C-alpha positions, 0 to 999 in steps of 0.5 A: 499501467504495466509500468507501475507496481501496485502494493495493496493492503486490504485489511483483514476484513476484506480478504476476498478483495485480493482475488480481484487482482490475481490476474495482474502481475504488477499488483501484490496484495496483503491483508496487512503490512507490518510496521517493519515494512511500512518504512521501506514502502513509504521511502520507496513509493512514488505515491501513497494512496490511502483512505487510512487514519491520521497515523498512516498519513503522518507516517507516510509524510514523515518518510517523505512520501507523496500522499493522496 
């Protein structure tokens, strides 16, 4: 899995979640991803894995992201 870069938005209620991934150099975690950065990430992502809301899914689809 070192060939992939993972970006995880864990939300503000799960701040301890980031500690689980500190040992992995190809994983970056954020409590939140700003609206300014979401468009860039959706365009650049090979795939978006989300348990997100309808808004997240619609935004990702609008930028042509493959969604799970």
